[in-house]
Each structure stands twice: as C-alpha cells, then as structure tokens.
ChimeraX commands (.cxc) that place a marker at each C-alpha (Angstrom):
marker #1 position -3.57,32.10,0.60 radius 0.5
marker #1 position -4.87,32.56,4.09 radius 0.5
marker #1 position -7.99,30.88,5.71 radius 0.5
marker #1 position -9.68,32.26,8.51 radius 0.5
marker #1 position -10.76,28.85,9.74 radius 0.5
marker #1 position -8.85,25.57,9.72 radius 0.5
marker #1 position -9.58,23.17,6.71 radius 0.5
marker #1 position -8.43,19.63,5.39 radius 0.5
marker #1 position -7.79,18.11,2.16 radius 0.5
marker #1 position -9.06,14.72,2.23 radius 0.5
marker #1 position -8.40,11.87,-0.25 radius 0.5
marker #1 position -9.88,8.00,0.10 radius 0.5
marker #1 position -7.34,5.58,-0.37 radius 0.5
marker #1 position -8.68,3.33,-3.34 radius 0.5
marker #1 position -8.78,-0.26,-2.48 radius 0.5
marker #1 position -8.62,-0.03,1.33 radius 0.5
marker #1 position -12.04,0.26,2.78 radius 0.5
marker #1 position -12.22,3.06,5.56 radius 0.5
marker #1 position -8.70,4.25,4.94 radius 0.5
marker #1 position -8.45,8.09,4.26 radius 0.5
marker #1 position -5.13,10.62,4.28 radius 0.5
marker #1 position -6.07,14.24,5.20 radius 0.5
marker #1 position -3.67,17.46,5.21 radius 0.5
marker #1 position -4.84,19.66,7.78 radius 0.5
marker #1 position -3.95,23.34,7.37 radius 0.5
marker #1 position -4.42,26.02,10.11 radius 0.5
marker #1 position -3.81,29.56,8.92 radius 0.5
marker #1 position -1.74,30.37,6.00 radius 0.5
marker #1 position -0.54,27.66,3.57 radius 0.5
marker #1 position 3.24,26.90,5.20 radius 0.5
marker #1 position 4.90,23.97,6.01 radius 0.5
marker #1 position 4.61,25.04,9.85 radius 0.5
marker #1 position 1.02,25.07,9.41 radius 0.5
marker #1 position 0.31,21.73,7.62 radius 0.5
marker #1 position -0.15,18.30,9.30 radius 0.5
marker #1 position -0.80,14.85,7.37 radius 0.5
marker #1 position -3.00,12.32,9.47 radius 0.5
marker #1 position -4.57,9.13,8.55 radius 0.5
marker #1 position -7.62,6.90,9.73 radius 0.5
marker #1 position -8.11,3.41,9.27 radius 0.5
marker #1 position -11.80,3.26,10.45 radius 0.5
marker #1 position -13.73,5.68,8.21 radius 0.5
marker #1 position -12.37,9.04,10.22 radius 0.5
marker #1 position -13.53,7.64,13.70 radius 0.5
marker #1 position -9.78,8.28,14.88 radius 0.5
marker #1 position -6.84,10.13,12.97 radius 0.5
marker #1 position -3.31,9.72,13.61 radius 0.5
marker #1 position -0.41,11.87,12.28 radius 0.5
marker #1 position 1.62,10.31,9.58 radius 0.5
marker #1 position 5.03,9.58,10.66 radius 0.5
marker #1 position 7.55,10.76,7.80 radius 0.5
marker #1 position 10.25,8.07,6.77 radius 0.5
marker #1 position 13.78,8.49,8.26 radius 0.5
marker #1 position 15.39,8.29,4.74 radius 0.5
marker #1 position 14.35,8.56,1.16 radius 0.5
marker #1 position 14.34,5.92,-1.51 radius 0.5
marker #1 position 18.18,6.60,-2.21 radius 0.5
marker #1 position 19.22,6.37,1.45 radius 0.5
marker #1 position 19.53,10.06,2.14 radius 0.5
marker #1 position 17.94,11.41,5.24 radius 0.5
marker #1 position 14.62,13.27,5.37 radius 0.5
marker #1 position 14.46,16.34,7.60 radius 0.5
marker #1 position 10.54,16.48,8.31 radius 0.5
marker #1 position 9.04,17.92,11.55 radius 0.5
marker link #1:1,2 radius 0.2
marker link #1:2,3 radius 0.2
marker link #1:3,4 radius 0.2
marker link #1:4,5 radius 0.2
marker link #1:5,6 radius 0.2
marker link #1:6,7 radius 0.2
marker link #1:7,8 radius 0.2
marker link #1:8,9 radius 0.2
marker link #1:9,10 radius 0.2
marker link #1:10,11 radius 0.2
marker link #1:11,12 radius 0.2
marker link #1:12,13 radius 0.2
marker link #1:13,14 radius 0.2
marker link #1:14,15 radius 0.2
marker link #1:15,16 radius 0.2
marker link #1:16,17 radius 0.2
marker link #1:17,18 radius 0.2
marker link #1:18,19 radius 0.2
marker link #1:19,20 radius 0.2
marker link #1:20,21 radius 0.2
marker link #1:21,22 radius 0.2
marker link #1:22,23 radius 0.2
marker link #1:23,24 radius 0.2
marker link #1:24,25 radius 0.2
marker link #1:25,26 radius 0.2
marker link #1:26,27 radius 0.2
marker link #1:27,28 radius 0.2
marker link #1:28,29 radius 0.2
marker link #1:29,30 radius 0.2
marker link #1:30,31 radius 0.2
marker link #1:31,32 radius 0.2
marker link #1:32,33 radius 0.2
marker link #1:33,34 radius 0.2
marker link #1:34,35 radius 0.2
marker link #1:35,36 radius 0.2
marker link #1:36,37 radius 0.2
marker link #1:37,38 radius 0.2
marker link #1:38,39 radius 0.2
marker link #1:39,40 radius 0.2
marker link #1:40,41 radius 0.2
marker link #1:41,42 radius 0.2
marker link #1:42,43 radius 0.2
marker link #1:43,44 radius 0.2
marker link #1:44,45 radius 0.2
marker link #1:45,46 radius 0.2
marker link #1:46,47 radius 0.2
marker link #1:47,48 radius 0.2
marker link #1:48,49 radius 0.2
marker link #1:49,50 radius 0.2
marker link #1:50,51 radius 0.2
marker link #1:51,52 radius 0.2
marker link #1:52,53 radius 0.2
marker link #1:53,54 radius 0.2
marker link #1:54,55 radius 0.2
marker link #1:55,56 radius 0.2
marker link #1:56,57 radius 0.2
marker link #1:57,58 radius 0.2
marker link #1:58,59 radius 0.2
marker link #1:59,60 radius 0.2
marker link #1:60,61 radius 0.2
marker link #1:61,62 radius 0.2
marker link #1:62,63 radius 0.2
marker link #1:63,64 radius 0.2
view
C-alpha cells in the first residue's frame, strides 16, 4: 500500500482520559516509515513512544 499523504492510525486508551496512541505512516507502509506516538492531553502534544530495552524474557529489542 502506498499513500500520497501521511496518515495515522489512532487509538484511544480505554480508562485513561485524554490518552491516545497513534501510528504515523509517511509513504509506503514499511517499518522505516512508521512512528508510534502518544499524547496525554487529548492531542495537544505528541511524544514518540520509546521502545523497551528488553522483551519480557530479557532478550534485547532492536527497534529504531
């Protein structure tokens, strides 16, 4: 899938008022073109979600 315009997939976090998570996609749908962001103030400001350093089993996660 290719998009001419950037777009986002938006999800409200149930039980947390004003918290939303979005995946921003710019261009083709590849990991290099995707960014996950979060807002705590109904979209007033957005921050990149930082990946954890390790998975639940202690293995390293290589996420850019």
